[in-house]
ZAMARGU-4260 file (C-alpha; in steps of 0.2 Angstrom, whole numbers, plus 5000, padded with zeros to 4 digits):
<rodrens>
0) 4977/5055/4997 | 4987/5068/4995 | 4982/5075/4980 | 4964/5078/4984 | 4969/5090/5000
5) 4963/5108/4996 | 4980/5115/4997 | 4991/5101/4985 | 4982/5109/4970 | 4986/5127/4975
10) 5003/5121/4977 | 5007/5113/4960 | 4999/5130/4952 | 5011/5140/4963 | 5024/5128/4961
15) 5022/5131/4938 | 5021/5151/4941 | 5037/5149/4951 | 5048/5139/4942 | 5042/5146/4925
20) 5046/5164/4929 | 5064/5158/4940 | 5068/5144/4931 | 5069/5125/4940 | 5086/5128/4948
25) 5080/5145/4955 | 5064/5140/4961 | 5066/5139/4980 | 5053/5129/4991 | 5048/5145/4999
30) 5046/5154/4984 | 5030/5139/4981 | 5026/5143/4997 | 5024/5160/4998 | 5015/5160/4979
35) 5004/5146/4988 | 5001/5157/5001 | 5006/5142/5013 | 5021/5140/5028 | 5036/5134/5018
40) 5036/5118/5031 | 5018/5113/5024 | 5023/5109/5007 | 5033/5096/5013 | 5017/5087/5021
45) 5012/5086/5002 | 5031/5085/4994 | 5045/5076/4999 | 5057/5088/4991 | 5059/5100/4973
50) 5058/5085/4960 | 5044/5077/4969 | 5038/5095/4969 | 5041/5097/4950 | 5035/5078/4944
55) 5018/5082/4953 | 5016/5098/4942 | 5018/5086/4927 | 5007/5073/4933 | 4993/5084/4938
60) 4995/5094/4923 | 4998/5078/4909 | 4980/5072/4917 | 4972/5090/4908 | 4979/5086/4890
65) 4976/5066/4896 | 4957/5068/4899 | 4955/5080/4885 | 4960/5065/4872 | 4951/5050/4880
70) 4936/5061/4875 | 4941/5064/4859 | 4944/5046/4853 | 4927/5043/4859 | 4918/5057/4847
75) 4911/5048/4832 | 4923/5058/4819 | 4933/5055/4802 | 4951/5053/4812 | 4958/5069/4802
80) 4946/5079/4811 | 4952/5070/4829 | 4970/5072/4824 | 4964/5092/4821 | 4957/5090/4836
85) 4971/5082/4847 | 4983/5095/4840 | 4973/5109/4843 | 4970/5102/4862 | 4990/5101/4864
90) 4990/5117/4857 | 4978/5125/4869 | 4982/5120/4886 | 4999/5127/4882 | 4990/5144/4877
95) 4981/5145/4890 | 4993/5142/4903 | 5008/5151/4894 | 5018/5147/4915 | 5015/5129/4909
100) 5023/5129/4891 | 5036/5138/4898 | 5039/5122/4911 | 5035/5110/4900 | 5046/5115/4884
105) 5062/5122/4893 | 5062/5121/4912 | 5058/5099/4910 | 5073/5097/4898 | 5086/5104/4909
110) 5081/5089/4924 | 5094/5078/4927 | 5094/5060/4919 | 5081/5051/4934 | 5072/5066/4935
115) 5068/5064/4915 | 5067/5046/4918 | 5050/5049/4930 | 5044/5063/4916 | 5044/5049/4904
120) 5035/5039/4913 | 5021/5053/4916 | 5023/5054/4896 | 5018/5037/4891 | 5000/5038/4896
125) 4997/5053/4885 | 5009/5043/4872 | 4999/5025/4874 | 4982/5039/4868 | 4991/5045/4853
130) 4995/5029/4848 | 4975/5024/4852 | 4973/5040/4839 | 4983/5031/4823 | 4977/5014/4827
135) 4957/5021/4825 | 4965/5027/4809 | 4970/5013/4801 | 4956/5001/4809 | 4944/5014/4798
140) 4956/5013/4782 | 4958/5032/4785 | 4976/5031/4787 | 4988/5018/4779 | 4988/5002/4782
145) 5007/5000/4785 | 5008/5016/4793 | 5023/5012/4806 | 5013/5017/4821 | 5029/5021/4830
150) 5036/5031/4820 | 5021/5039/4815 | 5019/5042/4834 | 5035/5051/4837 | 5031/5064/4822
155) 5012/5066/4829 | 5020/5072/4847 | 5038/5080/4840 | 5028/5091/4827 | 5015/5097/4842
160) 5031/5098/4854 | 5043/5107/4842 | 5029/5118/4836 | 5026/5124/4856 | 5046/5128/4861
165) 5046/5138/4842 | 5031/5146/4851 | 5037/5147/4866 | 5056/5156/4864 | 5046/5167/4853
170) 5038/5175/4869 | 5023/5169/4865 | 5021/5181/4853 | 5007/5173/4840 | 4990/5163/4843
175) 4999/5146/4842 | 4982/5137/4842 | 4978/5145/4823 | 4991/5134/4817 | 4984/5119/4824
180) 4976/5118/4807 | 4991/5118/4796 | 5000/5108/4808 | 4985/5094/4808 | 4983/5094/4787
185) 5004/5093/4786 | 5003/5078/4795 | 4991/5070/4787 | 4996/5074/4769 | 5016/5080/4769
190) 5019/5093/4758 | 5011/5086/4744 | 5000/5099/4732 | 4982/5098/4739
</rodrens>
């Protein structure tokens, strides 16, 4: 219910900026309220506390990744093209929102164990979609029939995640999206001579 109220998205978007610029531990609710253009007390009409804000940020922003991948999965394309589009989507969402990239790649990793557990729960839908992509590839005979799906998914997600983290740590100085063809080719073919 609260997620459909107009100020909810405003607060979530403001939280991304404040957390990225100040770090999670220094991101006071009052700073988030100021960035959102709302009174401090308004935040508590939508969120229980700062942890709830961070989880909500992650849930709302992960929905963007998930919706895009669902669309890719419905297309009648070879698995190589779908894989490329998934990687490109991951990079595009984060390159288009540099503050979100900082939050997902740096700030979420510094949270406490309970918070990481909640974040992992949010991440499950994304992971299941990656599983679906790989399963499609096996079913169509485009990926090896003995592919270890769990390991393949970990490598897919881990490669996208580490590539993005490196981009963030290098102050986002280069075009992350331009790496999508190389990353998807490497995931499909490894280090073999082409």
